[in-house]
C-alpha positions in Angstrom: 24.8 14.1 -53.1 23.4 15.3 -56.1 19.8 16.4 -54.2 19.1 18.7 -51.8 18.5 17.1 -48.7 14.5 17.9 -49.1 14.3 16.6 -52.7 15.8 13.7 -51.0 13.7 13.1 -47.5 10.6 13.8 -49.6 11.1 11.3 -52.5 11.9 9.1 -49.1 9.0 10.0 -47.9 7.4 9.1 -51.2 8.5 5.6 -51.4 7.8 4.1 -47.9 4.3 5.8 -48.1 1.3 4.0 -47.2 -1.5 3.4 -45.1 -1.4 0.9 -41.9 -4.3 2.0 -38.8 -2.0 1.9 -36.2 0.6 3.9 -37.6 -0.9 7.5 -37.0 2.1 9.8 -38.2 4.9 7.5 -40.3 8.0 9.4 -42.4 7.5 13.4 -43.0 7.3 14.9 -39.1 10.0 15.3 -36.4 8.7 12.3 -35.2 6.5 9.2 -35.9 3.4 8.4 -34.2 1.7 4.7 -33.9 -0.9 2.6 -31.8 0.7 1.2 -29.0 -0.7 -2.6 -28.9 -1.1 -4.6 -26.2 1.7 -6.7 -25.7 5.3 -6.2 -24.4 7.8 -4.3 -27.0 11.0 -5.6 -27.8 13.8 -2.9 -29.0 17.0 -4.0 -31.1 19.0 -1.4 -33.2 22.0 -2.8 -35.6 24.8 -0.8 -37.5 25.9 -1.9 -40.6 29.0 -0.1 -41.8 31.7 0.8 -44.8 34.5 -1.4 -44.9 33.5 -3.6 -41.7 30.3 -4.5 -42.2 30.1 -4.4 -46.7 32.4 -2.6 -49.4 30.6 0.2 -51.9 32.6 -1.9 -54.6 30.7 -5.1 -54.2 27.5 -5.0 -52.4 24.2 -3.3 -54.3 22.3 -0.6 -52.4 19.6 -2.9 -53.3 21.3 -5.6 -51.0 22.9 -2.8 -48.4 18.7 -2.4 -47.1 17.2 -5.2 -47.4 19.9 -6.6 -44.8 20.2 -3.4 -42.5 16.7 -5.1 -42.0 17.2 -8.9 -42.1 19.4 -8.1 -38.9 17.5 -6.9 -37.4 14.1 -8.6 -37.3 15.9 -11.9 -37.3 16.8 -10.3 -33.4 13.5 -9.8 -33.0 12.3 -13.0 -33.5 15.4 -14.5 -31.8 13.1 -13.3 -28.8 10.2 -15.6 -30.4 8.8 -11.7 -30.8 6.8 -10.1 -34.4 8.5 -6.7 -36.5 6.3 -3.9 -35.9 7.4 -0.6 -36.7 11.0 0.5 -38.1 13.7 3.7 -37.9 16.7 4.3 -40.1 19.1 6.8 -39.6 21.5 6.7 -43.1 25.6 8.7 -43.4 25.8 9.3 -46.3 29.3 10.2 -48.2 29.6 11.8 -51.4 30.7 8.4 -53.2 26.8 7.4 -53.5 24.1 9.6 -54.7 20.5 10.1 -54.7 20.0 6.1 -56.6 21.6 5.3 -54.6 19.8 6.1 -51.5 16.6 5.6 -53.0 18.1 1.2 -54.2 18.9 1.4 -50.8 15.4 2.0 -49.4 13.9 -0.2 -52.0 15.3 -2.7 -50.7 15.2 -1.8 -47.4 11.0 -1.7 -48.2 11.0 -5.2 -49.5 12.6 -6.5 -47.0 9.3 -5.0 -43.6 7.3 -6.1 -47.0 8.1 -9.5 -45.6 8.5 -9.0 -42.7 4.7 -6.7 -42.4 7.3 -4.4 -41.0 7.0 0.1 -41.4 9.0 1.5 -41.7 7.8 5.2 -39.9 11.0 7.9 -39.5 14.6 8.1 -38.8 17.5 10.3 -40.4 20.5 11.7 -42.5 23.3 13.3 -42.2 26.4 13.4 -44.2 29.4 11.2 -43.2 32.8 10.0 -44.6 31.2 6.6 -44.7 28.3 4.8 -45.6 27.0 3.8 -42.3 22.7 1.9 -41.6 21.4 2.3 -38.9 17.4 0.5 -38.3 16.2 0.3 -35.1 13.3 -2.0 -35.0 10.6 -2.6 -31.9 8.7 -5.8 -32.4 5.6 -7.1 -29.8 5.5 -10.2 -27.7 2.5 -11.6 -26.0 3.5 -10.4 -21.7 5.3 -13.1 -20.3 6.5 -15.1 -23.3 9.3 -13.5 -24.9 12.4 -16.7 -25.2 15.4 -15.1 -23.4 19.6 -16.7 -23.7 18.6 -17.2 -20.3 16.3 -20.2 -19.4 18.4 -22.8 -20.4 18.0 -25.8 -17.9 20.7 -29.1 -17.6 18.7 -31.6 -19.6 18.0 -29.3 -22.6 18.1 -30.3 -26.3 19.7 -27.7 -28.3 19.2 -27.1 -31.6 19.8 -25.1 -34.3 17.6 -24.3 -37.7 18.1 -24.4 -41.1 22.0 -24.9 -42.4 25.6 -22.6 -41.2 28.4 -21.3 -42.3 27.2 -20.3 -46.4 27.5 -15.9 -44.8 31.5 -17.0 -44.4 31.6 -18.9 -47.4 30.2 -15.8 -49.6 32.2 -14.1 -47.9 35.6 -15.8 -48.9 33.7 -16.2 -52.4 33.6 -13.1 -53.0 36.9 -12.6 -52.6 37.4 -14.0 -55.9 35.3 -11.3 -57.9 33.6 -14.2 -60.2 33.7 -17.7 -61.5 32.1 -18.9 -58.7 29.6 -22.1 -58.6 26.1 -22.4 -57.7 27.1 -23.0 -54.1 29.2 -20.7 -53.8 26.6 -18.3 -55.7 24.0 -19.2 -53.0 26.3 -18.2 -50.1 26.8 -14.8 -51.1 23.1 -14.9 -51.7 22.8 -16.1 -48.3 25.5 -13.4 -47.1 23.9 -10.8 -48.8 19.9 -11.0 -48.2 19.7 -13.3 -44.9 16.5 -14.6 -43.8 15.2 -13.3 -40.9 13.0 -16.3 -38.7 10.2 -15.4 -37.6 8.2 -18.0 -38.0 10.7 -20.5 -37.3 10.9 -18.8 -34.0 6.7 -18.8 -33.2 6.8 -22.8 -33.9 10.1 -23.5 -31.3 8.7 -20.8 -28.8 5.2 -23.2 -28.9 7.1 -26.0 -28.3 8.7 -25.7 -25.3 12.0 -23.1 -26.2 13.2 -22.6 -23.4 16.7 -20.3 -24.8 17.1 -18.8 -28.0 19.4 -16.4 -30.0 20.1 -16.1 -33.1 23.9 -16.5 -34.8 25.3 -13.3 -35.4 28.8 -14.3 -35.2 29.0 -17.4 -35.2 28.3 -20.5 -33.7 30.6 -21.2 -30.5 29.9 -17.5 -29.9 26.7 -17.1 -29.1 26.4 -20.8 -28.0 29.3 -19.4 -24.9 27.0 -16.4 -25.1 23.5 -19.0 -23.9 25.3 -21.2 -21.3 27.0 -18.4 -20.2 23.1 -16.1 -19.2 21.8 -19.4 -18.1 24.7 -20.2 -16.3 25.2 -23.7 -17.7 27.5 -26.2 -20.0 27.2 -27.6 -23.3 28.1 -30.2 -24.9 27.3 -30.3 -29.2 28.7 -33.1 -31.8 30.5 -32.1 -34.6 29.5 -34.2 -36.9 25.6 -33.6 -36.6 26.5 -30.0 -36.8 24.7 -28.6 -40.3 27.3 -27.3 -42.9 25.8 -25.8 -45.7 27.5 -26.9 -48.9 30.6 -26.2 -49.6 31.3 -24.8 -46.5 34.1 -25.8 -43.8 32.9 -27.2 -40.1 35.1 -24.2 -39.0 32.9 -21.6 -41.3 29.8 -23.0 -39.2 31.4 -22.9 -36.2 33.2 -19.4 -36.3 32.0 -17.6 -39.5 29.2 -15.7 -38.3 26.1 -14.1 -39.9 23.9 -17.1 -41.0 21.2 -15.9 -38.9 20.2 -18.9 -37.7 18.5 -19.5 -34.8 19.7 -21.8 -32.2 17.4 -22.7 -28.9 17.3 -25.2 -26.4 14.1 -26.9 -25.4 13.3 -29.0 -22.6 13.5 -32.6 -24.4 14.1 -34.8 -27.3 10.3 -35.1 -28.2 9.8 -31.3 -28.4 12.6 -31.2 -30.3 11.0 -33.7 -32.8 7.3 -31.9 -32.9 9.2 -28.1 -33.5 11.6 -30.0 -36.2 7.9 -31.5 -37.8 6.2 -28.3 -37.8 9.4 -26.3 -39.2 10.0 -28.6 -41.8 6.2 -28.8 -43.0 5.3 -25.5 -42.9 8.8 -24.0 -44.2 10.8 -26.4 -45.4 14.1 -26.4 -43.7 15.4 -28.2 -41.3 15.7 -28.1 -37.4 18.6 -30.5 -36.1 19.2 -31.3 -32.7 23.5 -30.7 -32.3 23.8 -31.2 -28.3 22.8 -30.8 -25.1 22.7 -28.7 -21.9 24.5 -30.0 -18.7 25.2 -28.6 -15.1 28.6 -26.5 -14.9 30.1 -24.3 -16.8 31.7 -23.9 -20.9 31.1 -25.7 -24.0 32.4 -29.1 -25.1 33.6 -30.0 -28.8 33.1 -34.3 -29.6 34.5 -35.2 -32.6 33.3 -38.1 -34.8 35.8 -40.6 -33.0 34.2 -39.4 -29.0 37.3 -37.6 -28.2 36.4 -34.4 -26.5 37.5 -30.9 -26.3 36.5 -27.3 -24.8 35.1 -25.3 -27.9 36.1 -22.1 -28.6 34.4 -19.4 -28.9 34.7 -18.9 -32.0 33.2 -15.8 -34.4 33.3 -12.1 -34.7 34.1 -9.7 -32.2 34.1 -6.2 -33.7 36.9 -5.6 -31.1 39.4 -8.1 -31.8 
C-alpha cells in the first residue's frame, strides 16, 4: 500500500460521507450508531475471496466493490426485507494500491446508493490475498420475513429472471476476449448481479410461502428450500428460464445468478405476482414446478421422463 492507513481511512470516510437522519455516527469512530427502526432486524454477511471468487487480473476494483454489496443485499431481499446499513471489512494485499481501494469503495457506494443503503463503518487489514467482507442489516415488518421453511404441498415453484448467465460469463472470461453480445451481457451479470429487492416485496405481498436467492445454483438451492420445508419438489426442465447462450446445465448448477426462487400458494397467486413484476420491473417470473409431500427433487424432461435432480451447484468445501 502506497499511503498510510490513516490517510486511506480518511479518504474512505470522505467517499462515504453524507447525511441520513437514522445514522447518528457513521464512518470514522470506533463503531457506528444508528437509530432503531420499527421492524425486525435481518442480518447477513458474505465474503468475496481472491482466487476463490475473483481474479485481480480480470476483475475491476469497482465491479468487485459493487458485487460485494449486491450479493448481501440479495440475501436481505430473499427474506422480503429492505436493506438499511452495511459494514465492510477489507483485507488488502501488496498487489493493490490506494487507487484500487478507492475504486472498490466507489463500487460499493454505487450499489449501496441504488438500494438506499448506508455504509456506516468497517475495518482495514493487511493479508496475502484481497478479501472483501460485507455485513448488512435490513429491516422487515414484524412477522413478515419470508423464510425457506414455509413451502407446502400444492405450492407453485417460481423463479425470477433467467438462469445460467453468471456461469456463462465465467466460462466466457476464460477466453479473454472475442465475446458475443450475449457473452458480454453474461459477464456483466456475473460481475454486477441485480439484487431483486422490489421483486421480493411483490412476491411476499402476493403470498410467497418460502423464498431463497439462487447464489449457488438452482439444483442445490431448491434442495435447501425443500429440506428446510420438509417437502418434495418437481420441476419441468423445459420451463426453466435459461439465459441466452447459456446451457441448461449452467442454469441448474452454475450459481451466482442471484435470482429469487420462491413458492406461491396457487397458480393464481403466481400469475398475480408475475403480472406485477413484469409491469413494475420488466422481468419475467416463471413457474417451473410444484411442491408435494415427501422428500427430494424430481426433474421432468420434455418427453415426460422423470429422474432425481442432483443438487448441482457451488460448494466451497466439495
